[in-house]
N, C-alpha and C positions, 0 to 999 in steps of 0.2 A: 895477572896476579892471582886471581881466584883459582885458576887452573893449577898453577904451581903449588899452591897451598893444599889443594885437593890431592895432588900427586904425592906430596911430602907426607900428608896425613895417612893416606892409605898404605904407603910403603912402611911407615912407622908402625901402624896397626898390624900389618902382616909380620913384621919383624918381631913385635911383642908376642903375637900369637905363636910364632915358631919358637920363641924362647920358652913359652908356657908349655908347649908340647915336648920340648927337650927336657924340661925339668920333671916331666912325668914318665920319661923313658930312660933306658940306660944309653948314654951317649947320644950321638946324633948332632947334626948341624942344620936343623930345620929352619932356624931363624934366618940365616943367610940365603937359604934356598928359597923360602917363601918370599922374602923381600926381593930377591932377584926375579922371581916369577912375576911379582907385581910390576917391577920396573920394565921388564920385557913386554908385559901386556900393555902398559902405558905407551911405550915406544911404538908398538905395533898399531895400537889404536890411533895414535896421533900422526905418526909419520908414514906408515904403510897404508892404512885403511882410510885415513883422513876423516875419522869419526868425530874428532874433537873431545872435549872434556866429558861430555855426557856419554858418549860411546865408550870412552875409557872407563868411566865409572860403572857402566853396565858390565864391562869385562871384569872389573874388580869384584862385583857381586857375583858373577859367575865363577870366579876363582874361589871365592869364599864358599859357595855352595859345593863346588867340587871338592875342596879340602875337607869340608864338613862331612860329606857322604863318604869320602875315602877313609877318614878317621873313624867313622862309625862302623864301616865294614871291617876295618883292620882290628878294631876292638872286639867286634863279634866273633871274628875268626880266632882271636887270641883266647877268647872265653871258651869257645868250642874246643880248642886244642887243650886248654887247661882242664876242662871237664872230662875229656877223653883220657887225659893223663892221670887224673886223680882216681878214676874208676878202675884203671888197670892195676893199681898197686893194692896189694893185700898185706896187712900187718900180721 
C-alpha cells in the first residue's frame, strides 16, 4: 500500500510540474510526458530491475534532477539567444 501511494504521489507531482512548465511556455504537452516518464521509471525499477519502492524513488529523484538541469540549460540558451538578437537590432 505504501508503494502504491508513493507511485501515485510522484506521478502526480511530475504531472503538476509539467503543467507549470507548460503555463510558462508557448504550447507544449510536458505534463503528460513528465508523468509518463515517471510511470515508465517506476515500471522499470519494480518489474525489470527488481529494485522495489526505494530504488524507484531513487530513479524519481534522478528524473527530477535531470529535468531541473535540462530546464536550466534550456533557459540559459534562450537568454543567450535573446541577448544576441537584441544586440543585432539598431533603431
